[in-house]
Backbone and ligand atoms as CSV (ligand in chain L), in Angstrom:
chain,resi,resn,atom,element,x,y,z
A,1,MET,N,N,0.893,-1.228,0.030
A,1,MET,CA,C,-0.024,0.036,0.034
A,1,MET,C,C,0.870,1.250,-0.036
A,2,LYS,N,N,1.902,1.254,0.820
A,2,LYS,CA,C,2.867,2.386,0.879
A,2,LYS,C,C,3.446,2.689,-0.383
A,3,THR,N,N,3.870,1.648,-1.034
A,3,THR,CA,C,4.671,1.658,-2.434
A,3,THR,C,C,3.806,2.276,-3.383
A,4,ARG,N,N,2.315,1.792,-3.292
A,4,ARG,CA,C,1.445,2.280,-4.225
A,4,ARG,C,C,1.144,3.823,-4.284
A,5,SER,N,N,1.145,4.237,-2.877
A,5,SER,CA,C,0.728,5.681,-2.823
A,5,SER,C,C,2.133,6.435,-3.187
A,6,LEU,N,N,3.144,5.876,-2.973
A,6,LEU,CA,C,4.378,6.457,-3.362
A,6,LEU,C,C,4.523,6.599,-4.924
A,7,ILE,N,N,4.184,5.584,-5.575
A,7,ILE,CA,C,4.171,5.634,-7.026
A,7,ILE,C,C,3.095,6.637,-7.503
A,8,LEU,N,N,1.971,6.607,-6.947
A,8,LEU,CA,C,0.951,7.555,-7.356
A,8,LEU,C,C,1.357,9.097,-7.259
A,9,THR,N,N,2.149,9.295,-5.945
A,9,THR,CA,C,2.526,10.653,-5.809
A,9,THR,C,C,3.540,11.072,-6.778
A,10,LEU,N,N,4.443,10.043,-7.054
A,10,LEU,CA,C,5.570,10.266,-8.197
A,10,LEU,C,C,4.913,10.603,-9.553
A,11,ALA,N,N,3.874,9.769,-9.791
A,11,ALA,CA,C,3.209,9.901,-11.123
A,11,ALA,C,C,2.643,11.280,-11.292
A,12,LEU,N,N,2.010,11.774,-10.216
A,12,LEU,CA,C,1.321,13.015,-10.039
A,12,LEU,C,C,2.291,14.206,-10.210
A,13,LEU,N,N,3.414,14.099,-9.548
A,13,LEU,CA,C,4.442,15.104,-9.589
A,13,LEU,C,C,5.031,15.166,-11.009
A,14,VAL,N,N,5.220,14.070,-11.582
A,14,VAL,CA,C,5.828,14.041,-13.081
A,14,VAL,C,C,4.743,14.720,-14.080
A,15,SER,N,N,3.463,14.499,-13.751
A,15,SER,CA,C,2.408,15.062,-14.704
A,15,SER,C,C,2.278,16.608,-14.528
A,16,VAL,N,N,2.509,17.052,-13.387
A,16,VAL,CA,C,2.393,18.474,-13.139
A,16,VAL,C,C,3.495,19.411,-13.284
A,17,LEU,N,N,4.743,18.927,-13.074
A,17,LEU,CA,C,6.031,19.477,-13.164
A,17,LEU,C,C,6.099,20.427,-14.461
A,18,PRO,N,N,5.912,19.857,-15.578
A,18,PRO,CA,C,5.956,20.799,-16.784
A,18,PRO,C,C,5.123,22.003,-16.667
A,19,PHE,N,N,4.125,22.061,-16.065
A,19,PHE,CA,C,3.115,23.216,-15.817
A,19,PHE,C,C,3.700,24.106,-15.006
A,20,VAL,N,N,4.204,23.592,-13.886
A,20,VAL,CA,C,4.826,24.612,-12.806
A,20,VAL,C,C,6.068,25.168,-13.453
A,21,TYR,N,N,6.810,24.338,-14.186
A,21,TYR,CA,C,8.065,24.963,-14.809
A,21,TYR,C,C,7.737,26.070,-15.825
A,22,ALA,N,N,6.531,25.889,-16.589
A,22,ALA,CA,C,6.312,26.834,-17.639
A,22,ALA,C,C,5.771,28.145,-16.826
A,23,ASP,N,N,4.950,27.924,-15.823
A,23,ASP,CA,C,4.444,29.090,-14.974
A,23,ASP,C,C,5.579,29.910,-14.435
A,24,SER,N,N,6.604,29.326,-14.041
A,24,SER,CA,C,7.584,29.958,-13.270
A,24,SER,C,C,8.468,30.865,-14.169
A,25,HIS,N,N,8.095,30.654,-15.420
A,25,HIS,CA,C,8.917,31.351,-16.454
A,25,HIS,C,C,8.341,32.542,-17.001
A,26,GLY,N,N,7.454,33.088,-16.087
A,26,GLY,CA,C,6.854,34.456,-16.355
A,26,GLY,C,C,6.215,34.541,-17.784
A,27,GLY,N,N,5.516,33.391,-18.113
A,27,GLY,CA,C,4.869,33.453,-19.466
A,27,GLY,C,C,5.686,33.205,-20.633
A,28,GLY,N,N,6.905,32.643,-20.530
A,28,GLY,CA,C,7.763,32.349,-21.553
A,28,GLY,C,C,7.342,31.244,-22.372
A,29,ASP,N,N,6.277,30.476,-21.865
A,29,ASP,CA,C,6.032,29.202,-22.528
A,29,ASP,C,C,4.367,29.326,-22.663
A,30,HIS,N,N,3.842,30.484,-22.808
A,30,HIS,CA,C,2.398,30.776,-22.851
A,30,HIS,C,C,1.871,30.796,-24.135
A,31,GLU,N,N,0.499,30.807,-24.415
A,31,GLU,CA,C,-0.194,30.974,-25.582
A,31,GLU,C,C,0.326,32.397,-26.223
A,32,HIS,N,N,0.223,32.444,-27.401
A,32,HIS,CA,C,0.465,33.727,-28.038
A,32,HIS,C,C,-0.639,34.606,-27.874
A,33,THR,N,N,-0.293,35.820,-27.430
A,33,THR,CA,C,-1.292,36.826,-27.148
A,33,THR,C,C,-1.548,37.872,-28.213
A,34,GLU,N,N,-2.737,38.459,-28.348
A,34,GLU,CA,C,-3.166,39.334,-29.438
A,34,GLU,C,C,-2.133,40.621,-29.337
A,35,LEU,N,N,-1.809,40.912,-28.087
A,35,LEU,CA,C,-1.075,42.076,-27.834
A,35,LEU,C,C,0.325,41.842,-28.423
A,36,GLU,N,N,0.923,40.581,-28.132
A,36,GLU,CA,C,2.134,40.312,-28.826
A,36,GLU,C,C,2.192,40.414,-30.389
A,37,ASP,N,N,1.052,40.000,-31.000
A,37,ASP,CA,C,0.925,40.207,-32.425
A,37,ASP,C,C,0.906,41.569,-32.888
A,38,GLN,N,N,0.359,42.447,-32.150
A,38,GLN,CA,C,0.231,44.054,-32.457
A,38,GLN,C,C,1.531,44.474,-32.300
A,39,MET,N,N,2.320,44.042,-31.128
A,39,MET,CA,C,3.720,44.499,-30.942
A,39,MET,C,C,4.685,44.008,-31.914
A,40,SER,N,N,4.559,42.873,-32.412
A,40,SER,CA,C,5.380,42.410,-33.471
A,40,SER,C,C,5.308,43.194,-34.804
A,41,ALA,N,N,3.917,43.491,-35.099
A,41,ALA,CA,C,3.536,44.317,-36.287
A,41,ALA,C,C,4.169,45.688,-36.025
A,42,MET,N,N,4.176,46.219,-34.891
A,42,MET,CA,C,4.708,47.453,-34.532
A,42,MET,C,C,6.292,47.504,-34.713
A,43,ASN,N,N,6.893,46.406,-34.309
A,43,ASN,CA,C,8.382,46.374,-34.297
A,43,ASN,C,C,8.971,46.312,-35.621
A,44,LYS,N,N,8.282,45.576,-36.503
A,44,LYS,CA,C,8.915,45.416,-37.979
A,44,LYS,C,C,8.973,46.750,-38.505
A,45,ALA,N,N,7.821,47.628,-38.488
A,45,ALA,CA,C,7.847,48.978,-39.135
A,45,ALA,C,C,8.646,49.867,-38.409
A,46,TRP,N,N,8.784,49.702,-37.072
A,46,TRP,CA,C,9.544,50.707,-36.169
A,46,TRP,C,C,11.004,50.585,-36.534
A,47,ARG,N,N,11.541,49.374,-36.854
A,47,ARG,CA,C,12.969,49.171,-37.193
A,47,ARG,C,C,13.232,50.013,-38.524
A,48,SER,N,N,12.337,49.888,-39.448
A,48,SER,CA,C,12.607,50.692,-40.708
A,48,SER,C,C,12.553,52.160,-40.455
A,49,ILE,N,N,11.504,52.537,-39.592
A,49,ILE,CA,C,11.291,54.085,-39.386
A,49,ILE,C,C,12.520,54.662,-38.695
A,50,ARG,N,N,13.165,53.889,-37.694
A,50,ARG,CA,C,14.395,54.338,-37.164
A,50,ARG,C,C,15.512,54.503,-38.121
A,51,ARG,N,N,15.531,53.622,-39.072
A,51,ARG,CA,C,16.516,53.605,-40.100
A,51,ARG,C,C,16.605,54.888,-40.995
A,52,GLN,N,N,15.310,55.278,-41.402
A,52,GLN,CA,C,15.082,56.122,-42.456
A,52,GLN,C,C,14.620,57.471,-41.931
A,53,ILE,N,N,14.426,57.713,-40.622
A,53,ILE,CA,C,13.761,58.911,-40.061
A,53,ILE,C,C,14.450,60.233,-40.666
A,54,SER,N,N,15.839,60.210,-40.644
A,54,SER,CA,C,16.524,61.412,-40.938
A,54,SER,C,C,16.458,61.810,-42.504
A,55,ASP,N,N,15.956,61.059,-43.296
A,55,ASP,CA,C,16.073,61.198,-44.756
A,55,ASP,C,C,14.826,61.666,-45.310
A,56,PRO,N,N,14.758,62.944,-45.618
A,56,PRO,CA,C,13.386,63.655,-46.153
A,56,PRO,C,C,12.941,62.977,-47.495
A,57,ALA,N,N,13.825,62.394,-48.171
A,57,ALA,CA,C,13.454,61.842,-49.487
A,57,ALA,C,C,12.638,60.590,-49.304
A,58,LYS,N,N,12.712,60.040,-47.962
A,58,LYS,CA,C,11.839,58.729,-47.691
A,58,LYS,C,C,10.639,59.098,-47.055
A,59,ASN,N,N,10.216,60.350,-46.803
A,59,ASN,CA,C,9.176,60.877,-45.921
A,59,ASN,C,C,7.827,59.966,-46.233
A,60,GLU,N,N,7.644,59.896,-47.542
A,60,GLU,CA,C,6.419,59.205,-47.965
A,60,GLU,C,C,6.253,57.862,-47.548
A,61,SER,N,N,7.353,57.123,-47.759
A,61,SER,CA,C,7.406,55.766,-47.314
A,61,SER,C,C,7.516,55.654,-45.681
A,62,THR,N,N,8.035,56.743,-45.059
A,62,THR,CA,C,8.126,56.552,-43.542
A,62,THR,C,C,6.717,56.878,-43.046
A,63,LEU,N,N,5.990,57.655,-43.727
A,63,LEU,CA,C,4.537,57.920,-43.361
A,63,LEU,C,C,3.676,56.780,-43.282
A,64,GLU,N,N,4.055,55.866,-44.285
A,64,GLU,CA,C,3.201,54.638,-44.474
A,64,GLU,C,C,3.562,53.751,-43.419
A,65,LEU,N,N,4.794,53.732,-43.106
A,65,LEU,CA,C,5.241,52.765,-41.917
A,65,LEU,C,C,4.647,53.307,-40.549
A,66,VAL,N,N,4.615,54.664,-40.450
A,66,VAL,CA,C,4.179,55.244,-39.237
A,66,VAL,C,C,2.516,54.879,-39.139
A,67,ALA,N,N,1.832,54.862,-40.289
A,67,ALA,CA,C,0.377,54.503,-40.194
A,67,ALA,C,C,0.193,53.154,-39.725
A,68,LYS,N,N,1.155,52.237,-40.077
A,68,LYS,CA,C,1.143,50.847,-39.576
A,68,LYS,C,C,1.308,50.721,-38.047
A,69,VAL,N,N,2.333,51.515,-37.597
A,69,VAL,CA,C,2.577,51.517,-36.087
A,69,VAL,C,C,1.404,52.178,-35.388
A,70,LYS,N,N,0.870,53.209,-35.930
A,70,LYS,CA,C,-0.252,53.743,-35.359
A,70,LYS,C,C,-1.439,52.880,-35.106
A,71,LYS,N,N,-1.760,52.305,-36.190
A,71,LYS,CA,C,-2.864,51.266,-36.186
A,71,LYS,C,C,-2.726,50.221,-34.966
A,72,ALA,N,N,-1.534,49.620,-34.969
A,72,ALA,CA,C,-1.148,48.551,-34.070
A,72,ALA,C,C,-1.292,49.146,-32.615
A,73,ALA,N,N,-0.780,50.290,-32.370
A,73,ALA,CA,C,-0.715,51.013,-31.112
A,73,ALA,C,C,-2.141,51.166,-30.741
A,74,MET,N,N,-2.951,51.763,-31.552
A,74,MET,CA,C,-4.378,52.067,-31.200
A,74,MET,C,C,-5.174,50.646,-30.763
A,75,LYS,N,N,-4.906,49.661,-31.544
A,75,LYS,CA,C,-5.481,48.381,-31.162
A,75,LYS,C,C,-4.929,47.897,-29.896
A,76,SER,N,N,-3.639,48.202,-29.656
A,76,SER,CA,C,-3.084,47.666,-28.265
A,76,SER,C,C,-3.679,48.373,-27.055
A,77,VAL,N,N,-4.139,49.586,-27.241
A,77,VAL,CA,C,-4.789,50.336,-26.120
A,77,VAL,C,C,-5.912,49.469,-25.570
A,78,GLU,N,N,-6.567,48.708,-26.265
A,78,GLU,CA,C,-7.741,47.916,-25.955
A,78,GLU,C,C,-7.311,46.548,-25.382
A,79,LEU,N,N,-6.086,46.165,-25.677
A,79,LEU,CA,C,-5.692,44.886,-25.235
A,79,LEU,C,C,-5.208,44.616,-23.850
A,80,THR,N,N,-5.173,43.414,-23.293
A,80,THR,CA,C,-4.755,42.949,-21.981
A,80,THR,C,C,-3.427,42.539,-21.966
A,81,PRO,N,N,-2.370,43.133,-21.278
A,81,PRO,CA,C,-1.077,42.408,-21.223
A,81,PRO,C,C,-1.223,41.141,-20.411
A,82,ILE,N,N,-0.199,40.242,-20.735
A,82,ILE,CA,C,-0.401,38.911,-20.126
A,82,ILE,C,C,-0.173,38.915,-18.497
A,83,LEU,N,N,0.645,40.012,-18.103
A,83,LEU,CA,C,0.896,40.073,-16.634
A,83,LEU,C,C,-0.448,40.358,-15.965
A,84,ALA,N,N,-1.363,41.051,-16.667
A,84,ALA,CA,C,-2.606,41.419,-15.939
A,84,ALA,C,C,-3.541,40.213,-15.821
A,85,THR,N,N,-3.461,39.206,-16.641
A,85,THR,CA,C,-4.251,38.117,-16.437
A,85,THR,C,C,-4.104,37.299,-15.123
A,86,GLU,N,N,-2.916,37.504,-14.576
A,86,GLU,CA,C,-2.608,36.966,-13.276
A,86,GLU,C,C,-2.894,37.747,-12.132
A,87,MET,N,N,-3.549,38.877,-12.371
A,87,MET,CA,C,-3.979,39.788,-11.324
A,87,MET,C,C,-5.409,39.935,-11.166
A,88,SER,N,N,-5.872,40.532,-9.974
A,88,SER,CA,C,-7.347,40.555,-9.821
A,88,SER,C,C,-7.474,42.010,-8.991
A,89,GLY,N,N,-8.799,42.375,-8.902
A,89,GLY,CA,C,-9.179,43.515,-7.865
A,89,GLY,C,C,-8.290,44.888,-8.219
A,90,GLU,N,N,-8.069,45.491,-7.304
A,90,GLU,CA,C,-7.532,46.862,-7.203
A,90,GLU,C,C,-6.075,46.671,-7.884
A,91,GLU,N,N,-5.417,45.689,-7.648
A,91,GLU,CA,C,-4.042,45.512,-8.384
A,91,GLU,C,C,-4.151,45.628,-9.786
A,92,LYS,N,N,-5.243,44.800,-10.208
A,92,LYS,CA,C,-5.326,44.717,-11.706
A,92,LYS,C,C,-5.864,46.118,-12.341
A,93,ASN,N,N,-6.862,46.690,-11.589
A,93,ASN,CA,C,-7.308,48.020,-11.955
A,93,ASN,C,C,-6.113,49.050,-12.287
A,94,LYS,N,N,-5.381,49.037,-11.265
A,94,LYS,CA,C,-4.227,50.064,-11.295
A,94,LYS,C,C,-3.334,49.761,-12.426
A,95,PHE,N,N,-2.933,48.472,-12.603
A,95,PHE,CA,C,-1.998,47.929,-13.610
A,95,PHE,C,C,-2.515,48.402,-14.996
A,96,MET,N,N,-3.927,48.004,-15.188
A,96,MET,CA,C,-4.511,48.334,-16.545
A,96,MET,C,C,-4.646,49.892,-16.818
A,97,ALA,N,N,-4.944,50.613,-15.746
A,97,ALA,CA,C,-5.101,52.046,-15.953
A,97,ALA,C,C,-3.737,52.796,-16.288
A,98,GLY,N,N,-2.598,52.250,-15.819
A,98,GLY,CA,C,-1.360,52.768,-16.101
A,98,GLY,C,C,-0.916,52.278,-17.425
A,99,TYR,N,N,-1.152,51.008,-17.736
A,99,TYR,CA,C,-0.997,50.559,-19.143
A,99,TYR,C,C,-1.589,51.244,-20.263
A,100,LYS,N,N,-2.984,51.646,-20.060
A,100,LYS,CA,C,-3.702,52.228,-21.076
A,100,LYS,C,C,-3.258,53.662,-21.172
A,101,LYS,N,N,-3.013,54.410,-19.982
A,101,LYS,CA,C,-2.467,55.789,-20.128
A,101,LYS,C,C,-1.265,55.771,-20.917
A,102,ALA,N,N,-0.180,54.806,-20.685
A,102,ALA,CA,C,1.088,54.869,-21.221
A,102,ALA,C,C,0.967,54.553,-22.870
A,103,MET,N,N,-0.015,53.695,-23.223
A,103,MET,CA,C,-0.311,53.183,-24.569
A,103,MET,C,C,-1.026,54.321,-25.321
A,104,LYS,N,N,-1.878,55.195,-24.640
A,104,LYS,CA,C,-2.580,56.218,-25.296
A,104,LYS,C,C,-1.583,57.379,-25.452
A,105,ARG,N,N,-0.686,57.567,-24.515
A,105,ARG,CA,C,0.384,58.602,-24.746
A,105,ARG,C,C,1.205,58.295,-25.963
A,106,THR,N,N,1.569,57.025,-26.075
A,106,THR,CA,C,2.322,56.596,-27.306
A,106,THR,C,C,1.516,56.701,-28.498
A,107,VAL,N,N,0.219,56.634,-28.559
A,107,VAL,CA,C,-0.546,56.895,-29.766
A,107,VAL,C,C,-0.465,58.335,-30.073
A,108,GLY,N,N,-0.489,59.228,-28.951
A,108,GLY,CA,C,-0.269,60.601,-29.152
A,108,GLY,C,C,0.902,60.914,-29.797
A,109,LEU,N,N,2.009,60.323,-29.332
A,109,LEU,CA,C,3.486,60.710,-29.746
A,109,LEU,C,C,3.471,60.265,-31.282
A,110,ILE,N,N,2.875,59.191,-31.543
A,110,ILE,CA,C,2.925,58.756,-33.047
A,110,ILE,C,C,2.198,59.766,-33.989
A,111,GLY,N,N,1.028,60.221,-33.333
A,111,GLY,CA,C,0.420,61.289,-34.113
A,111,GLY,C,C,1.240,62.744,-34.409
A,112,ASP,N,N,2.059,62.897,-33.253
A,112,ASP,CA,C,3.069,64.088,-33.360
A,112,ASP,C,C,4.105,63.782,-34.483
A,113,LEU,N,N,4.413,62.500,-34.495
A,113,LEU,CA,C,5.503,62.183,-35.555
A,113,LEU,C,C,4.859,62.227,-36.932
A,114,GLU,N,N,3.641,61.796,-37.141
A,114,GLU,CA,C,3.023,61.971,-38.389
A,114,GLU,C,C,3.064,63.431,-38.720
A,115,ALA,N,N,2.606,64.232,-37.944
A,115,ALA,CA,C,2.419,65.819,-38.210
A,115,ALA,C,C,3.919,66.323,-38.584
A,116,ALA,N,N,5.003,65.930,-37.853
A,116,ALA,CA,C,6.330,66.393,-38.150
A,116,ALA,C,C,6.587,65.992,-39.472
A,117,LEU,N,N,6.437,64.835,-39.925
A,117,LEU,CA,C,6.748,64.329,-41.233
A,117,LEU,C,C,6.045,65.040,-42.231
A,118,LYS,N,N,4.743,65.263,-42.052
A,118,LYS,CA,C,4.018,65.951,-42.974
A,118,LYS,C,C,4.471,67.277,-43.388
A,119,ASP,N,N,5.030,67.985,-42.198
A,119,ASP,CA,C,5.647,69.252,-42.362
A,119,ASP,C,C,7.003,69.198,-42.927
A,120,GLY,N,N,7.578,68.111,-43.103
A,120,GLY,CA,C,9.015,67.994,-43.650
A,120,GLY,C,C,9.996,68.244,-42.542
A,121,ASP,N,N,9.595,68.283,-41.290
A,121,ASP,CA,C,10.551,68.600,-40.196
A,121,ASP,C,C,11.121,67.277,-39.670
A,122,ASN,N,N,12.246,66.924,-40.431
A,122,ASN,CA,C,12.919,65.612,-39.938
A,122,ASN,C,C,13.706,65.738,-38.691
A,123,ALA,N,N,14.167,66.923,-38.330
A,123,ALA,CA,C,14.754,67.009,-37.052
A,123,ALA,C,C,13.918,66.766,-36.012
A,124,GLY,N,N,12.678,67.483,-36.130
A,124,GLY,CA,C,11.676,67.224,-35.016
A,124,GLY,C,C,11.203,65.829,-34.955
A,125,ALA,N,N,11.141,65.233,-36.094
A,125,ALA,CA,C,10.545,63.793,-36.109
A,125,ALA,C,C,11.500,62.968,-35.519
A,126,GLN,N,N,12.858,63.122,-35.651
A,126,GLN,CA,C,13.881,62.409,-35.077
A,126,GLN,C,C,13.798,62.490,-33.598
A,127,GLU,N,N,13.542,63.629,-33.071
A,127,GLU,CA,C,13.378,63.938,-31.490
A,127,GLU,C,C,12.203,63.134,-30.959
A,128,ILE,N,N,11.102,63.093,-31.788
A,128,ILE,CA,C,9.780,62.207,-31.373
A,128,ILE,C,C,10.210,60.849,-31.503
A,129,VAL,N,N,11.028,60.299,-32.271
A,129,VAL,CA,C,11.342,58.936,-32.390
A,129,VAL,C,C,12.202,58.517,-31.210
A,130,GLY,N,N,12.885,59.543,-30.602
A,130,GLY,CA,C,13.638,59.296,-29.285
A,130,GLY,C,C,12.700,59.196,-28.162
A,131,LYS,N,N,11.695,59.997,-28.233
A,131,LYS,CA,C,10.677,60.020,-27.098
A,131,LYS,C,C,9.950,58.567,-27.133
A,132,LEU,N,N,9.633,58.118,-28.384
A,132,LEU,CA,C,8.912,56.839,-28.527
A,132,LEU,C,C,9.780,55.789,-28.102
A,133,ASN,N,N,11.121,55.843,-28.437
A,133,ASN,CA,C,11.928,54.680,-27.885
A,133,ASN,C,C,11.884,54.675,-26.334
A,134,ASP,N,N,12.004,55.933,-25.668
A,134,ASP,CA,C,11.778,55.930,-24.243
A,134,ASP,C,C,10.555,55.336,-23.716
A,135,ALA,N,N,9.507,55.525,-24.340
A,135,ALA,CA,C,8.142,55.146,-23.989
A,135,ALA,C,C,8.059,53.577,-24.205
A,136,ARG,N,N,8.688,53.233,-25.396
A,136,ARG,CA,C,8.749,51.703,-25.405
A,136,ARG,C,C,9.577,50.979,-24.193
A,137,LYS,N,N,10.705,51.569,-23.934
A,137,LYS,CA,C,11.530,51.144,-22.850
A,137,LYS,C,C,10.842,51.101,-21.481
A,138,HIS,N,N,10.245,52.206,-21.272
A,138,HIS,CA,C,9.481,52.263,-19.914
A,138,HIS,C,C,8.375,51.426,-19.837
A,139,GLY,N,N,7.569,51.255,-21.059
A,139,GLY,CA,C,6.373,50.448,-21.241
A,139,GLY,C,C,6.719,49.036,-20.845
A,140,HIS,N,N,7.888,48.626,-21.443
A,140,HIS,CA,C,8.321,47.200,-21.400
A,140,HIS,C,C,8.825,46.945,-19.932
A,141,GLU,N,N,9.407,47.882,-19.362
A,141,GLU,CA,C,9.969,47.716,-17.857
A,141,GLU,C,C,8.737,47.436,-17.038
A,142,LYS,N,N,7.656,48.123,-17.181
A,142,LYS,CA,C,6.524,48.073,-16.352
A,142,LYS,C,C,5.473,47.041,-16.555
A,143,TYR,N,N,5.343,46.813,-17.833
A,143,TYR,CA,C,4.054,46.042,-18.220
A,143,TYR,C,C,4.376,44.681,-19.096
A,144,LYS,N,N,5.678,44.507,-19.199
A,144,LYS,CA,C,6.020,43.195,-20.130
A,144,LYS,C,C,6.758,42.224,-19.286
A,145,PRO,N,N,6.451,40.921,-19.484
A,145,PRO,CA,C,7.225,39.894,-18.580
A,145,PRO,C,C,8.681,40.147,-18.828
A,146,GLU,N,N,9.568,39.953,-17.875
A,146,GLU,CA,C,11.003,40.255,-17.876
A,146,GLU,C,C,11.701,39.337,-19.099
A,147,ASP,N,N,11.373,37.993,-19.036
A,147,ASP,CA,C,12.088,37.196,-19.990
A,147,ASP,C,C,11.525,37.045,-21.422
A,148,ASP,N,N,10.592,37.974,-21.688
A,148,ASP,CA,C,9.880,37.805,-22.983
A,148,ASP,C,C,10.611,38.567,-24.060
L,1,HEM,C1,C,7.502,51.660,-30.703
L,1,HEM,C2,C,7.072,51.123,-29.590
L,1,HEM,C3,C,7.110,49.592,-29.313
L,1,HEM,C4,C,7.563,48.559,-29.917
L,1,HEM,C5,C,8.453,48.566,-31.335
L,1,HEM,C6,C,7.351,47.398,-29.060
L,1,HEM,C7,C,7.611,46.123,-29.420
L,1,HEM,C8,C,7.358,44.961,-28.638
L,1,HEM,C9,C,7.945,43.678,-29.077
L,1,HEM,C10,C,8.710,43.267,-30.170
L,1,HEM,C11,C,7.283,42.868,-28.074
L,1,HEM,C12,C,7.478,41.283,-27.946
L,1,HEM,C13,C,6.330,40.513,-28.758
L,1,HEM,C14,C,6.329,39.025,-28.690
L,1,HEM,O1,O,6.816,38.493,-27.852
L,1,HEM,O2,O,6.003,38.396,-29.648
L,1,HEM,C15,C,6.396,43.617,-27.225
L,1,HEM,C16,C,5.883,43.246,-26.044
L,1,HEM,C17,C,5.174,43.931,-25.315
L,1,HEM,N1,N,5.089,45.314,-25.192
L,1,HEM,FE1,FE,5.849,46.525,-26.686
L,1,HEM,N2,N,6.622,47.812,-27.982
L,1,HEM,C18,C,6.433,49.151,-28.102
L,1,HEM,C19,C,5.855,49.968,-27.176
L,1,HEM,C20,C,5.108,49.396,-26.034
L,1,HEM,C21,C,4.481,50.252,-24.989
L,1,HEM,C22,C,4.569,51.747,-24.921
L,1,HEM,C23,C,4.036,49.448,-24.101
L,1,HEM,C24,C,3.271,49.843,-22.804
L,1,HEM,C25,C,2.589,50.963,-22.558
L,1,HEM,C26,C,4.215,48.104,-24.541
L,1,HEM,C27,C,3.903,47.000,-23.736
L,1,HEM,C28,C,4.296,45.678,-24.206
L,1,HEM,C29,C,3.722,44.435,-23.465
L,1,HEM,C30,C,2.791,44.457,-22.224
L,1,HEM,C31,C,4.303,43.469,-24.155
L,1,HEM,C32,C,4.155,41.876,-23.750
L,1,HEM,C33,C,2.982,41.355,-24.456
L,1,HEM,C34,C,1.842,40.835,-23.626
L,1,HEM,O3,O,1.899,41.017,-22.248
L,1,HEM,O4,O,0.830,40.128,-24.191
L,1,HEM,N3,N,5.039,48.175,-25.729
L,1,HEM,N4,N,6.670,44.971,-27.520
C-alpha cells in the first residue's frame, strides 16, 4: 500500500511539473497573445522608421510605416497584457489604468511624429522617435514579462 501511494505521488508530480516549470518562467511558454501580435507588427515597421527617419526623400514611405505603427498601437490600447491576467481587484485596475495611459500617450506621440513628417520637419521627427523609444523602454519595464 505504501509503495502504491508513493508511485501515485511520483506519477502526479511528473504530470504536474512541466506546468509548474512553464508558469515560473513568467509567461515564456504561454499561448501567443493578441497584444504580442500587435507589438510584433509595430516592431517590424519601427525598425525601418528608425533607419530612415532622418532622410526627407523617404518621408512618404516613412509615413506609410508610421500609419502601420499607429494602427497597431491604437489596437493595443484595448488589449490586456499577459501580466494582468494573473492579477485581480485593485492591483489589476491600477495596472490596466497605467498601461492604458502609457499606450494612449504612445498613440499621441505617433500622431506628433506623423505631423512632423507631413511638415517635412525631419529634425523634429527624429526627436519624437527618441521619445517613442523611451516610451517603449518604460512600457516594457513596467508592463511586459521580464524574459519575454
Ligand atoms: C515603438 C514602440 C514599441 C515597440 C516597437 C514594441 C515592441 C514589442 C515587441 C517586439 C514585443 C514582443 C512581442 C512578442 O513576444 O511576440 C513587445 C511586447 C510587449 N510590449 Fe511593446 N513595443 C512598443 C511599445 C510598448 C509600450 C509603449 C508598451 C506599454 C505601454 C508596451 C507593452 C508591451 C507588453 C505588455 C508586451 C508583452 C505582451 C503581452 O503582455 O501580451 N510596448 N513589444
